[in-house]
C-alpha positions in Angstrom: -39.3 130.0 41.3 -41.0 126.7 41.2 -39.1 123.8 43.0 -37.7 121.2 40.7 -39.8 118.0 40.8 -37.9 115.7 38.4 -34.9 113.6 39.3 -31.6 114.8 37.9 -29.0 112.4 36.4 -25.4 113.0 35.3 -23.9 111.6 32.1 -20.1 111.6 31.8 -18.4 110.8 28.5 -15.2 108.9 29.2 -12.4 107.1 27.3 -9.1 105.5 28.2 -6.8 106.4 25.3 -4.0 104.2 26.6 -6.1 101.0 25.9 -4.2 99.2 23.1 -7.4 97.8 21.7 -8.9 101.2 21.4 -5.7 102.5 19.8 -5.7 99.6 17.3 -9.4 100.3 16.5 -8.7 104.0 15.9 -5.8 103.4 13.6 -8.0 101.1 11.5 -10.0 104.1 10.4 -7.1 106.3 9.6 -5.1 106.1 6.4 -1.3 106.3 7.0 -1.2 109.8 5.5 -4.1 111.0 7.6 -2.9 110.3 11.1 -1.6 113.8 11.6 -4.1 115.5 9.3 -7.5 114.6 10.6 -8.6 117.0 13.3 -9.6 115.1 16.5 -7.5 112.0 15.7 -4.6 113.0 17.9 -4.1 110.2 20.4 -3.6 112.8 23.3 -7.2 113.7 22.9 -8.1 110.3 24.4 -5.6 110.1 27.3 -6.8 109.7 30.8 -5.1 110.4 34.1 -7.9 109.2 36.4 -9.7 112.5 36.3 -12.9 110.5 36.2 -12.5 109.6 39.8 -12.3 113.2 40.9 -15.2 114.1 38.6 -17.5 111.5 40.1 -16.4 112.2 43.7 -17.0 115.9 43.2 -20.6 115.2 42.1 -21.3 112.9 45.0 -19.9 115.4 47.5 -21.2 118.7 46.2 -24.5 117.5 44.4 -25.8 114.7 46.6 -29.3 115.2 45.2 -28.2 113.6 41.9 -30.0 110.3 41.3 -27.7 108.4 39.0 -24.3 108.9 37.3 -24.0 107.2 33.9 -20.5 106.8 32.5 -20.5 106.3 28.7 -17.6 104.3 27.2 -16.5 102.1 24.4 -16.2 98.7 25.9 -14.1 100.0 28.7 -14.4 100.4 32.5 -13.0 103.3 34.5 -12.8 101.0 37.6 -13.9 103.6 40.1 -15.9 101.3 42.3 -13.2 101.1 45.0 -12.7 104.8 45.4 -16.5 105.4 45.4 -16.9 102.6 48.0 -14.2 104.2 50.1 -15.9 107.7 50.3 -19.5 107.1 49.3 -20.2 103.4 49.9 -24.0 104.0 49.8 -23.8 105.4 46.2 -21.9 102.6 44.4 -25.0 101.1 42.9 -26.0 104.6 41.5 -23.1 104.6 39.1 -23.6 102.7 35.9 -21.4 102.0 32.9 -23.1 102.5 29.5 -21.5 101.2 26.4 -21.7 102.9 23.0 -23.5 99.9 21.7 -26.5 100.7 23.9 -27.0 104.3 22.8 -26.2 103.5 19.1 -28.7 100.6 19.0 -30.1 100.7 15.5 -27.3 102.9 14.4 -24.5 100.4 14.5 -23.1 101.4 11.1 -21.7 104.5 12.8 -19.6 102.6 15.3 -16.9 102.6 16.4 -16.8 106.4 16.8 -14.0 108.5 18.2 -16.1 111.7 18.0 -17.4 113.3 21.2 -20.0 115.2 19.1 -21.5 112.0 17.8 -21.5 110.4 21.2 -23.3 113.4 22.7 -25.9 113.3 19.9 -27.0 109.9 21.3 -26.9 110.4 25.1 -30.7 110.8 25.3 -31.0 107.1 24.3 -29.5 105.9 27.6 -31.9 103.4 29.2 -33.5 104.7 32.4 -32.0 108.2 32.0 -34.1 110.9 33.7 -35.7 113.5 31.5 -33.5 116.1 33.3 -29.8 115.3 33.0 -26.5 117.1 33.0 -23.7 116.4 30.6 -20.1 116.3 31.9 -16.7 115.7 30.5 -14.4 113.9 32.9 -12.1 116.9 33.2 -14.9 119.0 34.8 -15.3 119.1 38.6 -17.6 120.7 41.1 -15.8 122.8 43.7 -18.8 123.9 45.9 -22.1 122.6 47.2 -24.9 123.3 44.8 -28.7 123.0 44.6 -30.8 121.5 41.8 -31.8 125.0 40.8 -28.2 125.5 39.5 -29.1 123.2 36.7 -32.9 123.2 36.4 -35.4 126.0 37.2 -39.1 125.6 36.8 -38.4 122.1 35.4 -36.4 123.6 32.5 -32.7 123.5 31.9 -30.5 126.4 33.0 -28.6 127.5 29.9 -25.0 128.3 30.7 -23.1 130.6 28.3 -23.4 134.0 26.6 -24.7 135.5 23.4 -22.0 136.0 20.7 -21.8 137.4 17.2 -21.3 134.7 14.6 -17.6 133.6 14.3 -17.2 135.3 10.9 -13.5 136.0 11.5 -12.8 132.3 12.1 -15.0 131.2 9.2 -13.3 133.6 6.7 -9.8 132.7 8.0 -10.4 129.0 7.7 -11.9 129.4 4.2 -9.0 131.4 2.9 -6.5 128.9 4.5 -8.3 126.0 2.9 -8.4 127.7 -0.5 -4.7 128.6 -0.4 -3.6 125.1 0.6 -5.7 123.3 -1.9 -5.5 125.7 -4.9 -2.2 127.4 -4.5 -0.1 124.7 -2.8 -2.0 121.7 -4.2 -2.2 120.1 -0.7 -5.0 118.2 0.8 -6.8 120.5 3.3 -9.0 119.6 6.3 -10.3 122.3 8.5 -9.7 121.9 12.2 -12.9 121.3 14.1 -13.9 124.4 16.0 -15.7 124.5 19.3 -17.2 127.9 18.2 -18.1 126.9 14.6 -19.7 123.6 15.7 -22.0 125.6 18.0 -22.7 128.2 15.3 -23.7 125.4 13.0 -26.3 124.3 15.5 -27.7 127.9 15.7 -28.0 128.0 12.0 -30.2 124.9 12.0 -32.7 127.0 14.0 -32.6 130.1 11.9 -30.3 132.2 14.0 -28.4 134.6 11.7 -26.9 137.4 13.7 -26.0 135.8 17.1 -25.6 132.5 18.8 -25.6 131.2 22.4 -22.1 129.9 23.1 -21.6 127.5 26.0 -18.2 126.9 27.6 -16.5 124.1 29.5 -18.9 123.6 32.2 -21.6 121.0 33.2 -24.5 121.5 30.8 -28.1 120.8 31.6 -30.3 119.1 29.0 -33.9 118.0 28.5 -34.0 114.4 27.2 -37.4 114.9 25.6 -36.2 118.0 23.7 -33.5 116.0 22.0 -35.6 112.9 21.4 -38.4 114.9 19.8 -36.0 116.8 17.5 -34.0 113.8 16.3 -37.2 111.8 15.9 -38.6 114.5 13.6 -35.2 115.0 11.8 -33.6 111.6 11.5 -31.6 112.6 8.4 -30.0 115.6 10.3 -28.9 113.1 13.0 -27.5 110.6 10.5 -25.6 113.3 8.7 -23.9 114.4 12.0 -23.1 110.8 13.0 -21.2 109.9 9.9 -17.9 111.5 11.0 -15.8 109.1 13.1 -13.6 112.0 14.1 -14.7 115.5 14.9 -15.5 117.5 11.8 -15.8 121.2 11.0 -19.2 120.9 9.5 -20.9 119.2 12.5 -23.2 120.8 15.0 -22.7 120.7 18.7 -25.4 118.8 20.6 -25.7 121.1 23.6 -25.9 124.2 21.3 -28.7 122.5 19.4 -30.6 121.9 22.6 -29.9 125.4 24.0 -31.2 127.1 20.9 -34.3 124.8 20.8 -34.9 125.7 24.5 -34.6 129.4 23.7 -37.0 129.4 20.7 -39.4 127.5 23.0 -39.4 130.2 25.6 -36.7 129.1 28.0 -35.1 132.2 29.5 -33.0 130.5 32.2 -29.8 132.1 31.0 -26.8 132.4 33.3 -23.0 132.7 33.0 -20.8 129.6 33.0 -19.7 130.1 36.7 -16.6 128.0 35.7 -12.9 128.4 35.8 -11.1 127.0 32.7 -7.5 125.9 32.9 -5.2 124.4 30.4 -1.9 123.9 32.2 0.5 122.9 29.3 3.6 125.2 29.1 2.4 127.7 31.7 4.2 129.8 34.2 4.8 128.3 37.6 2.0 130.3 39.3 -0.6 129.5 36.6 -2.4 126.7 38.5 -2.1 128.4 41.8 -3.9 131.4 40.3 -6.6 129.2 38.8 -7.3 127.4 42.0 -7.4 130.7 43.9 -10.0 132.0 41.4 -12.1 128.9 41.9 -12.5 129.9 45.6 -14.7 132.9 44.5 -18.3 132.5 45.8 -19.6 132.8 42.3 -17.5 130.0 40.9 -19.1 126.5 41.0 -17.1 124.5 38.5 -13.5 123.9 37.4 -12.4 122.5 34.1 -8.8 121.4 33.7 -8.2 120.4 30.0 -5.4 118.5 28.5 -3.8 117.7 31.8 -1.9 114.8 30.2 0.2 117.4 28.3 1.2 119.3 31.4 4.4 118.7 33.4 4.5 116.0 36.1 4.9 118.8 38.7 1.7 120.5 37.4 -0.2 117.2 37.3 0.8 116.6 40.9 -0.3 120.1 41.9 -3.7 119.6 40.3 -4.3 116.3 42.1 -3.1 117.7 45.4 -5.6 120.6 45.1 -8.4 118.4 44.0 -7.7 116.1 47.0 -7.9 119.2 49.3 -11.1 120.5 47.8 -12.8 117.1 47.9 -11.3 116.1 51.2 -10.1 112.8 49.8 -6.7 111.2 49.3 -6.3 109.5 45.9 -2.8 108.7 44.9 
Protein backbone atom coordinates (compact mmCIF):
# COMPACT_ATOMS: atom_id res chain seq x y z
CA UNK A 1 0.00 0.00 0.00
CA UNK A 2 1.38 3.37 -1.09
CA UNK A 3 1.84 5.92 1.71
CA UNK A 4 -0.57 8.82 1.65
CA UNK A 5 1.17 11.98 0.44
CA UNK A 6 -1.61 14.60 0.55
CA UNK A 7 -2.61 16.56 3.68
CA UNK A 8 -5.89 15.52 5.29
CA UNK A 9 -8.38 18.07 6.58
CA UNK A 10 -11.54 17.61 8.64
CA UNK A 11 -14.85 19.35 7.96
CA UNK A 12 -17.50 19.42 10.70
CA UNK A 13 -21.04 20.63 10.09
CA UNK A 14 -22.31 22.39 13.21
CA UNK A 15 -25.32 24.39 14.34
CA UNK A 16 -26.54 25.81 17.64
CA UNK A 17 -30.30 25.38 17.54
CA UNK A 18 -30.80 27.35 20.75
CA UNK A 19 -29.72 30.56 18.99
CA UNK A 20 -32.86 32.76 18.89
CA UNK A 21 -31.77 34.37 15.62
CA UNK A 22 -31.51 31.00 13.93
CA UNK A 23 -34.87 29.96 15.38
CA UNK A 24 -36.48 33.12 14.04
CA UNK A 25 -34.88 32.58 10.65
CA UNK A 26 -36.13 28.99 10.48
CA UNK A 27 -39.71 29.93 11.33
CA UNK A 28 -39.69 32.48 8.53
CA UNK A 29 -39.52 29.65 6.01
CA UNK A 30 -42.26 27.55 7.59
CA UNK A 31 -45.96 28.19 7.20
CA UNK A 32 -47.87 27.86 10.47
CA UNK A 33 -49.49 24.62 9.30
CA UNK A 34 -46.14 23.15 8.22
CA UNK A 35 -44.14 23.37 11.43
CA UNK A 36 -44.93 19.79 12.44
CA UNK A 37 -45.31 18.49 8.90
CA UNK A 38 -42.06 19.22 7.12
CA UNK A 39 -39.49 16.49 7.77
CA UNK A 40 -36.23 17.94 9.06
CA UNK A 41 -37.87 21.07 10.50
CA UNK A 42 -38.14 19.78 14.08
CA UNK A 43 -36.16 22.18 16.30
CA UNK A 44 -34.53 19.30 18.21
CA UNK A 45 -32.60 18.44 15.05
CA UNK A 46 -30.56 21.59 15.62
CA UNK A 47 -29.89 21.40 19.36
CA UNK A 48 -26.33 21.32 20.65
CA UNK A 49 -24.97 20.13 24.02
CA UNK A 50 -21.36 21.11 23.31
CA UNK A 51 -20.66 17.80 21.55
CA UNK A 52 -18.50 19.83 19.16
CA UNK A 53 -15.81 20.28 21.84
CA UNK A 54 -15.51 16.53 22.34
CA UNK A 55 -15.55 15.92 18.60
CA UNK A 56 -12.68 18.34 17.97
CA UNK A 57 -10.63 17.14 20.94
CA UNK A 58 -11.03 13.53 19.84
CA UNK A 59 -9.60 14.43 16.42
CA UNK A 60 -6.68 16.34 17.86
CA UNK A 61 -5.88 13.53 20.31
CA UNK A 62 -6.35 10.46 18.13
CA UNK A 63 -5.59 11.84 14.63
CA UNK A 64 -2.78 14.37 15.21
CA UNK A 65 -1.75 14.13 11.53
CA UNK A 66 -4.84 16.13 10.52
CA UNK A 67 -3.78 19.46 9.02
CA UNK A 68 -6.83 21.68 9.62
CA UNK A 69 -10.31 21.41 11.08
CA UNK A 70 -13.00 23.50 9.38
CA UNK A 71 -16.25 24.04 11.30
CA UNK A 72 -19.08 25.04 8.96
CA UNK A 73 -21.81 27.21 10.51
CA UNK A 74 -24.51 29.77 9.77
CA UNK A 75 -23.17 33.00 11.30
CA UNK A 76 -22.41 31.22 14.57
CA UNK A 77 -19.35 30.39 16.63
CA UNK A 78 -18.96 27.20 18.69
CA UNK A 79 -16.51 29.03 21.02
CA UNK A 80 -14.14 26.12 21.46
CA UNK A 81 -10.91 28.16 21.47
CA UNK A 82 -10.52 28.00 25.25
CA UNK A 83 -10.91 24.23 25.53
CA UNK A 84 -8.57 23.64 22.58
CA UNK A 85 -6.08 26.10 24.08
CA UNK A 86 -6.24 24.19 27.36
CA UNK A 87 -5.44 20.75 25.89
CA UNK A 88 -3.83 21.44 22.49
CA UNK A 89 -2.58 25.06 22.59
CA UNK A 90 -0.38 24.54 19.53
CA UNK A 91 -3.41 23.64 17.39
CA UNK A 92 -5.70 26.63 18.03
CA UNK A 93 -4.79 28.30 14.73
CA UNK A 94 -5.53 25.07 12.83
CA UNK A 95 -9.24 25.34 13.59
CA UNK A 96 -11.20 27.65 11.32
CA UNK A 97 -14.85 28.73 11.29
CA UNK A 98 -16.43 28.74 7.81
CA UNK A 99 -19.73 30.50 7.22
CA UNK A 100 -22.38 29.23 4.84
CA UNK A 101 -21.95 32.44 2.85
CA UNK A 102 -18.45 31.30 1.84
CA UNK A 103 -19.39 27.90 0.46
CA UNK A 104 -22.62 29.20 -1.12
CA UNK A 105 -20.90 32.10 -2.88
CA UNK A 106 -22.70 32.52 -6.20
CA UNK A 107 -25.57 30.42 -4.85
CA UNK A 108 -26.93 32.92 -2.33
CA UNK A 109 -30.51 32.33 -3.49
CA UNK A 110 -30.37 28.99 -1.65
CA UNK A 111 -29.57 30.61 1.70
CA UNK A 112 -30.48 30.35 4.46
CA UNK A 113 -30.59 26.59 4.45
CA UNK A 114 -31.44 24.29 7.35
CA UNK A 115 -30.65 21.20 5.32
CA UNK A 116 -27.53 19.15 6.07
CA UNK A 117 -27.70 17.56 2.62
CA UNK A 118 -27.46 20.96 0.92
CA UNK A 119 -24.62 22.03 3.19
CA UNK A 120 -22.66 18.84 2.47
CA UNK A 121 -23.18 19.42 -1.27
CA UNK A 122 -21.06 22.58 -0.96
CA UNK A 123 -18.25 21.58 1.41
CA UNK A 124 -15.77 21.13 -1.44
CA UNK A 125 -15.95 24.92 -1.96
CA UNK A 126 -14.24 25.73 1.36
CA UNK A 127 -11.22 27.93 0.66
CA UNK A 128 -7.85 26.27 1.28
CA UNK A 129 -9.51 22.87 1.85
CA UNK A 130 -7.17 19.97 1.11
CA UNK A 131 -8.09 17.67 -1.75
CA UNK A 132 -8.41 14.90 0.82
CA UNK A 133 -10.87 15.67 3.57
CA UNK A 134 -13.09 13.82 6.04
CA UNK A 135 -16.67 14.84 6.73
CA UNK A 136 -17.84 14.70 10.35
CA UNK A 137 -21.02 15.54 12.17
CA UNK A 138 -20.43 16.96 15.63
CA UNK A 139 -21.94 13.86 17.30
CA UNK A 140 -19.16 11.59 15.99
CA UNK A 141 -16.01 10.97 18.04
CA UNK A 142 -12.75 9.10 17.60
CA UNK A 143 -12.10 6.62 20.41
CA UNK A 144 -8.65 5.30 19.42
CA UNK A 145 -5.46 6.45 17.74
CA UNK A 146 -5.64 6.07 13.98
CA UNK A 147 -3.33 6.43 10.98
CA UNK A 148 -4.02 8.35 7.75
CA UNK A 149 -4.59 5.02 5.98
CA UNK A 150 -7.83 4.63 7.94
CA UNK A 151 -9.27 7.36 5.70
CA UNK A 152 -7.10 7.35 2.57
CA UNK A 153 -5.17 4.55 0.88
CA UNK A 154 -3.09 4.99 -2.27
CA UNK A 155 -4.28 8.62 -2.22
CA UNK A 156 -7.91 7.57 -2.65
CA UNK A 157 -10.72 7.69 -0.07
CA UNK A 158 -11.55 4.66 2.03
CA UNK A 159 -15.26 3.99 1.48
CA UNK A 160 -16.96 3.00 4.73
CA UNK A 161 -20.19 1.06 4.52
CA UNK A 162 -21.70 -2.00 2.88
CA UNK A 163 -23.52 -3.04 -0.27
CA UNK A 164 -27.28 -3.24 0.15
CA UNK A 165 -30.29 -4.16 -1.94
CA UNK A 166 -32.34 -1.09 -2.93
CA UNK A 167 -34.76 0.02 -0.19
CA UNK A 168 -37.80 -1.21 -2.11
CA UNK A 169 -39.78 -2.01 1.04
CA UNK A 170 -39.37 1.56 2.32
CA UNK A 171 -40.17 3.04 -1.09
CA UNK A 172 -43.34 0.97 -1.49
CA UNK A 173 -44.50 1.64 2.08
CA UNK A 174 -43.92 5.37 1.74
CA UNK A 175 -45.69 5.46 -1.62
CA UNK A 176 -48.76 3.66 -0.28
CA UNK A 177 -48.88 5.87 2.82
CA UNK A 178 -48.67 9.01 0.71
CA UNK A 179 -51.40 7.77 -1.66
CA UNK A 180 -53.69 6.83 1.23
CA UNK A 181 -53.25 10.16 3.03
CA UNK A 182 -53.73 12.34 -0.03
CA UNK A 183 -56.35 10.33 -1.93
CA UNK A 184 -58.38 8.56 0.75
CA UNK A 185 -58.07 11.00 3.66
CA UNK A 186 -57.64 14.13 1.60
CA UNK A 187 -54.70 15.26 3.75
CA UNK A 188 -51.53 16.95 2.64
CA UNK A 189 -48.76 14.36 2.66
CA UNK A 190 -45.00 14.86 2.85
CA UNK A 191 -42.71 11.87 2.89
CA UNK A 192 -40.22 11.82 5.75
CA UNK A 193 -36.68 12.19 4.47
CA UNK A 194 -34.90 8.85 4.61
CA UNK A 195 -31.18 8.26 5.21
CA UNK A 196 -31.39 5.12 3.06
CA UNK A 197 -33.55 6.57 0.28
CA UNK A 198 -31.34 9.68 -0.03
CA UNK A 199 -28.34 7.39 -0.56
CA UNK A 200 -30.26 5.23 -3.01
CA UNK A 201 -31.15 8.37 -4.97
CA UNK A 202 -27.42 9.04 -5.35
CA UNK A 203 -26.77 5.52 -6.62
CA UNK A 204 -29.53 5.92 -9.21
CA UNK A 205 -27.76 8.98 -10.63
CA UNK A 206 -24.85 6.70 -11.53
CA UNK A 207 -26.92 3.91 -13.07
CA UNK A 208 -26.93 1.48 -10.14
CA UNK A 209 -30.16 -0.53 -10.31
CA UNK A 210 -29.84 -3.60 -8.10
CA UNK A 211 -27.62 -2.53 -5.21
CA UNK A 212 -26.16 0.54 -3.55
CA UNK A 213 -23.30 1.28 -1.17
CA UNK A 214 -24.78 2.43 2.15
CA UNK A 215 -22.65 4.48 4.55
CA UNK A 216 -23.45 4.78 8.22
CA UNK A 217 -22.84 7.31 10.99
CA UNK A 218 -19.07 7.45 10.83
CA UNK A 219 -16.39 9.87 9.59
CA UNK A 220 -16.51 9.81 5.78
CA UNK A 221 -13.50 10.37 3.55
CA UNK A 222 -14.00 12.45 0.39
CA UNK A 223 -12.01 13.62 -2.62
CA UNK A 224 -12.61 17.34 -3.23
CA UNK A 225 -11.76 17.11 -6.93
CA UNK A 226 -14.27 14.31 -7.45
CA UNK A 227 -17.13 16.47 -6.15
CA UNK A 228 -15.91 19.62 -7.87
CA UNK A 229 -15.63 17.91 -11.25
CA UNK A 230 -19.05 16.29 -10.97
CA UNK A 231 -20.93 19.42 -9.92
CA UNK A 232 -19.09 21.53 -12.50
CA UNK A 233 -20.25 19.14 -15.21
CA UNK A 234 -23.78 18.85 -13.77
CA UNK A 235 -24.74 22.27 -12.38
CA UNK A 236 -28.48 21.66 -12.80
CA UNK A 237 -28.31 18.50 -10.68
CA UNK A 238 -26.62 20.54 -7.95
CA UNK A 239 -29.17 23.35 -8.12
CA UNK A 240 -32.09 20.91 -8.00
CA UNK A 241 -30.68 19.38 -4.81
CA UNK A 242 -30.01 22.77 -3.21
CA UNK A 243 -33.54 24.12 -3.58
CA UNK A 244 -34.88 22.37 -0.46
CA UNK A 245 -34.33 24.43 2.71
CA UNK A 246 -35.25 21.37 4.80
CA UNK A 247 -34.32 17.77 4.09
CA UNK A 248 -36.42 16.23 1.36
CA UNK A 249 -37.22 12.67 0.35
CA UNK A 250 -36.17 13.24 -3.27
CA UNK A 251 -32.69 14.55 -2.53
CA UNK A 252 -29.44 12.63 -2.99
CA UNK A 253 -26.85 12.22 -0.24
CA UNK A 254 -23.49 13.87 -1.01
CA UNK A 255 -21.26 11.14 0.42
CA UNK A 256 -23.24 8.45 -1.41
CA UNK A 257 -22.82 10.41 -4.64
CA UNK A 258 -19.06 10.57 -4.06
CA UNK A 259 -18.78 6.91 -3.01
CA UNK A 260 -20.53 5.64 -6.13
CA UNK A 261 -18.41 7.94 -8.30
CA UNK A 262 -15.32 6.51 -6.62
CA UNK A 263 -16.47 2.95 -7.23
CA UNK A 264 -17.22 3.39 -10.94
CA UNK A 265 -13.79 5.01 -11.26
CA UNK A 266 -12.05 1.93 -9.88
CA UNK A 267 -11.79 2.67 -6.15
CA UNK A 268 -11.96 -0.61 -4.23
CA UNK A 269 -10.95 0.70 -0.80
CA UNK A 270 -14.10 -0.75 0.79
CA UNK A 271 -14.27 -1.34 4.55
CA UNK A 272 -16.89 -1.62 7.28
CA UNK A 273 -17.92 1.41 9.32
CA UNK A 274 -15.85 0.42 12.40
CA UNK A 275 -18.26 2.58 14.38
CA UNK A 276 -20.63 2.12 17.29
CA UNK A 277 -23.94 3.92 16.92
CA UNK A 278 -25.96 5.00 19.96
CA UNK A 279 -29.24 6.84 20.32
CA UNK A 280 -29.86 7.01 24.08
CA UNK A 281 -33.41 8.35 24.20
CA UNK A 282 -35.77 6.15 26.28
CA UNK A 283 -33.29 3.29 26.70
CA UNK A 284 -32.69 0.83 29.53
CA UNK A 285 -30.28 1.83 32.27
CA UNK A 286 -27.41 -0.30 30.92
CA UNK A 287 -27.76 0.82 27.28
CA UNK A 288 -24.96 3.39 27.29
CA UNK A 289 -22.70 1.21 29.44
CA UNK A 290 -23.03 -1.50 26.82
CA UNK A 291 -22.33 0.91 23.94
CA UNK A 292 -19.20 2.32 25.57
CA UNK A 293 -18.01 -1.21 26.37
CA UNK A 294 -18.49 -2.18 22.70
CA UNK A 295 -16.44 0.84 21.66
CA UNK A 296 -13.44 -0.65 23.49
CA UNK A 297 -13.18 -3.45 20.91
CA UNK A 298 -9.91 -3.20 18.95
CA UNK A 299 -11.83 -3.06 15.67
CA UNK A 300 -13.93 -0.04 16.69
CA UNK A 301 -12.47 3.39 15.90
CA UNK A 302 -15.48 5.70 16.05
CA UNK A 303 -18.50 6.40 18.20
CA UNK A 304 -21.67 8.23 17.15
CA UNK A 305 -24.11 9.40 19.82
CA UNK A 306 -27.15 10.82 18.09
CA UNK A 307 -29.96 12.95 19.49
CA UNK A 308 -28.30 13.23 22.90
CA UNK A 309 -30.46 16.29 23.64
CA UNK A 310 -33.49 13.96 23.83
CA UNK A 311 -31.89 11.67 26.42
CA UNK A 312 -32.37 11.99 30.18
CA UNK A 313 -30.06 14.26 32.16
CA UNK A 314 -28.56 11.19 33.81
CA UNK A 315 -27.70 9.64 30.44
CA UNK A 316 -26.30 12.92 29.16
CA UNK A 317 -24.02 13.09 32.18
CA UNK A 318 -22.99 9.46 31.64
CA UNK A 319 -22.02 10.22 28.03
CA UNK A 320 -19.89 13.22 28.97
CA UNK A 321 -18.27 11.35 31.86
CA UNK A 322 -17.23 8.56 29.49
CA UNK A 323 -16.01 10.96 26.81
CA UNK A 324 -13.94 12.79 29.42
CA UNK A 325 -12.43 9.45 30.41
CA UNK A 326 -11.65 8.35 26.85
CA UNK A 327 -10.15 11.69 25.87
CA UNK A 328 -8.41 12.23 29.22
CA UNK A 329 -9.95 15.67 29.62
CA UNK A 330 -12.31 17.33 32.04
CA UNK A 331 -15.00 19.41 30.40
CA UNK A 332 -17.88 20.39 32.66
